[in-house]
N, C-alpha and C positions, 0 to 999 in steps of 0.2 A: 504494500500500500504506500502510495506516495503522499507525503504530508505537504500541506500548503506552506508556502514561504511565509515566514513571520517578518513583517515589515521592519521592525527595529533590529532584527538579527541579520537581515539581508544586506550585504555590502554592495552599495551601488556607487560606481565611479562616475563622476561627472566628466564627460568628454568635452574638451574645449577645442574650438577651431579658430585658427588665426589666418588672416589674409595678409600677404605681402604684395603691395602694388609697386611695381618697378617702373620708373619713368626713364626712358632712354630717348635719345635724339630722334629715333625713327619708329618708336613703338611704345605702347603701354602693355606691360605684362603683369600677370598675376600668378601667385603661387599659393595654393591652399595647404595649410599645415594642420595636423591634428596632434594634440598633446597625448603622448602615451608613455607611461612610466617616467614622467618628468623629462622627456625628450620630445623634440618635435619631429614628426614624420611627414614627408611630403606626400600628399594625396593626389594632387592634380596641378596642372599649370596650363595657362593659355595666354595668348598675346594677340594684340590688334595693332596693325600698322597704322602709324599716324605721324605726321611731321610735327614734333612736339614744340618746336620754336615758333611755328607759324599758325598753330591751331587756336581756335577760340575756346573759351571756357566751356561753352555749350557742347562743342564737338569733343572736347576732352572728357566731359561727363558721359557723353554717349559711348565713347570708346571704352572708358573704365567700366561702365554699366554692362557693356557687351562681354567684357572679360569676366567680370564678377558673375554674371548670369551663367556663363559656361562652367564656372567653378562650382556654383551652388548645387548643381545636379550631383555632385560627388559627396554631399553631406546627407546624413539621414533626415527623414521627414521631421519637421518640428525643431531642428537644430538651428541655431543662429550663427550667422557669419557677419560679425560686426567689428571685432577687434582687428585693427589694421595697423601695419607698419608700412610706412612710406619709404621707399628706396629712391633717393633723388640723385640727379647728376651733380658732379662737383660744381658746375657752373651755377647751380641754384643756391649755393651756400656762400655766406660771407661771415667771417669771424665766428665760425661755429654755429651760426643760426641760419635758418632758411630766409632768403631775401623776402622783404615785405610783399612784393608783387606776387611771388610764387606762393607765399604763405596764404594769401587771400584766396588764391586759386584752390589750394588744398582744403581750406576751410569750406569753401563753397561746394567742392566735390564731396566732402564729408557730410555736409548737410543734405545735399541733393540725393545721395545714395545711402543715407542712414548708417554711416560708418563711424566707429569710435576709434579715433587715432590713439595709439599707445606709444608712438615714438617714430623717429625717422633715423635712417642711416644714409650715409653717403656711399655709393656703390664702391668706389675705388678704395675708400678707407676701410670698408668692411672686408674687402679682399686682402688688403695688407695686414690687418689685424689677424685674420684667419691664418694667413701664411706664417706670421710671426709665432702664433701659438703652436702651429704644426711643426715648424722648424726649430723652435726654441731659441731663436736669435733674431735680431732686427733684419728686416728685408732690404736688400739692394736689388733693384731691377728696373726694367723698362716695361711698362704695361701699355698695350695698344688696344684701343676700343674702335672697332669698325662699325660704321653705319652706312646707309645708302648714300648719303651726301656729305658725310663728316668723318674725319679721322682725328681721333684724340690720342695724344701720347702723354703718359705720365711717367716721370722719372722719380723713382723713390730711392732715397739714400738713408740708410740706418733707420728704416721705418718711417 
C-alpha cells in the first residue's frame, strides 16, 4: 500500500530560472539558466540579428521579446522567467557604470518585458575574469570580437 505524501515531510526544491541577455554589435542573444544544486545549468539559448548601434528602443524591445519568447518554451508551465543579467559591450560602460543613455534603454526594456534586473556584466571583463580563475594567474592576451560590420580588438595585460 502506498501512503500519501505528508506535506510538511515532503522536501520540495524551488527551481529558479535566470535569463542572461547579451547585447552585441550585431545581435541580441539570450541564455536560459536553471539553478541546480547551487550551480547554474544552461537550458537553452537563442539570438536575433539586429544592428545594435542603429536600432530604436522599440525595435530593441521587439528583438529581446522574440529571444525571450523562444527561451520561455524551455521552462515548465507556471514557472517565471524574470531575473535577468544584462551582458553589455565594453562601449556601453564608463567608469564602471552603464552610460546614462544605455541605462535608460535597459530600464525601458525591463519595464516593457517585465524583467527584474539583478546585475550586469561587461562581456570582455567576464571572459578575462573566467580565464584568470581557470589559469590561476593574470591574463595576457589579445581578444578579437567579430561582427558583421565591426571588428573589436582588446589587449589585456596582467588582467
